[in-house]
N, C-alpha and C positions, 0 to 999 in steps of 0.2 A: 296902628296906619302906618303900613310899608309905606320907604319911600321910593318911587319910580327914580330911577336914574336911564336918560339918557342917551343917545348918541351924542356926546358932543359936551355934554356934561359936568361942566365945570367942576359941581362943586363937588365930585364925587374925592375922593384922597389918589394921587396918584399908584400906579400901581407898578412892580416893579416889573421890569422888564429882564424879560428869561433873558440871558446869553445861551447861544446854544455851545453844548458839555462839546468842553478841547479833548479831543482825541485821546485817548489812553496810548497814553504811553509803551513804544511797542517791546514785547516782550524777547529779555534775547532767549529762544530754544537753547536748552540746556538735555544732556545726554540723562537721561535715567540710568536709571544703576542696573536694572532689567536688561537695557539698549548697552552701556557698557558693557557691563560682565559675557555680556552674550558676540560682543565686540573682540571685545579677551581670546574668549574661546574659538572662535575661528582663528582668530593669528595664530594660540597653539596651535589647534590642527596643521595647520598649515605647516607650521614648522615644525610639527614633530612627525609633518609628513615627510616633510623634509630629509627629517633624522633618518627616519628608517634607508628611503631611497635612500641617498648616500652612503649611508654602513650595509645594506645591499650592494649598490655598487663595490663600493670596495672589498667584500664580502665571495661577491660570488662575479665578478666582468674584471677585473682586476685578479693578475696575479698576486702572488706571495710580498709582503713589502718587499725583500730581501732583493728581488727578481722585480721589479714592477721598472724599473729604470728607463725611457723610453718609450715605454706606453704610454697613450695618453684618449681619453675620451671625451669625442666635444671640443679638440682643441685643447684638456685642462689635466693633469698627471696626477698622481697618486694623491704627493703633496700639494695639489692643489687643490684635488678634493678630501680631504685633511681634514684642511684649513675650514672647507667649504662646512662640515660636517664639525667642527667644532666652535667657529659660529656660528652654525643650529643653536646645535647643542647650548652654549651661552644661554641667547634667546629663548627658550622651550627652555631654561631652566627663570628666567625674570620674570617669563608668563607664569608660570606654576608659583613663584612668590607672590606675583600681582595676585589670584586668583586662590591661593589661601588665603594673601589676604585678605581676599574683596568677600569668601568666607567665612571668615572669623568667627566671629556671631556668632551662625550660623553651625559649627566643628565643637564652640564651648558646648550652648546648649546642650548640645546631640551627646553630649561627652557626662555634663552635670549632667541630662536627664536618668541615662544608663547608670551614672556615681545613684542616683537616689532611690531607682528603685533600689542599687542594688547594697545599699545600704541600709532604703528601709524608712529613711527624713532626706527631707528636701534639701538640695546643696543647690546652691548659687552664688555663682561669678557677679564682681560690680562689672562694670566697667574697665576701670584700673586693674583687676587680676585679670581681667581676658588680656591687658595689654601684657602684664607682669608676663604674665600663663605664657604667651605671642614670641615674645622676643628673648624667654629659656629657650623655648623649640629650637628658635635660631640661633640661637649659638649653643647650645648641640647639636644637630646639624651638622649649624659646620666646622663646629669644633674637630666632630666622625668626621670630613672630610678631609681636612687640614690637617689629623692625624695620618691618615689614608695617605694624603700625598706626600707625606713630610717623613714614615717607613716606604714608601716608591721611592722615599729618593736617595735615602742612606742604600737601601737593596739594590740598588740601578750596578748592575757589571759592564765594565768594559769589554771591547771586543780585545782577546788576544793576537799578536800579530801585529 
């Protein structure tokens, strides 16, 4: 026989009182990798456009560098525009490096898939191998740039007179 429980009946075991659920901790929103890639690419487009515009200005608006003394565009002379160009090239190169780093896994996958097809067997790189190849590629590029600058500095000819 079932026991009926009436309101106010003290014989019923006490039930746990449900406490209201605590508000979930607010999560800090972070950028997704796709959003970060997009932002880097947008800044890279702006920087690349600045490089292009400054290069065109120096090449087509100003007279030759040796004859540009005294000329200015928007209050900035030839040397100022060259400094602007060098700064933007530096920013652009850093962004390109960041872009390559962000897409390095994809680049390694692309190369290994092409090698796999060519060799007729599966080529796989683990994360450490990808990192090592990335460091080697960076060292090679920086070494080539350093050799170029070094050779140019030795080939520099001072004006006569």
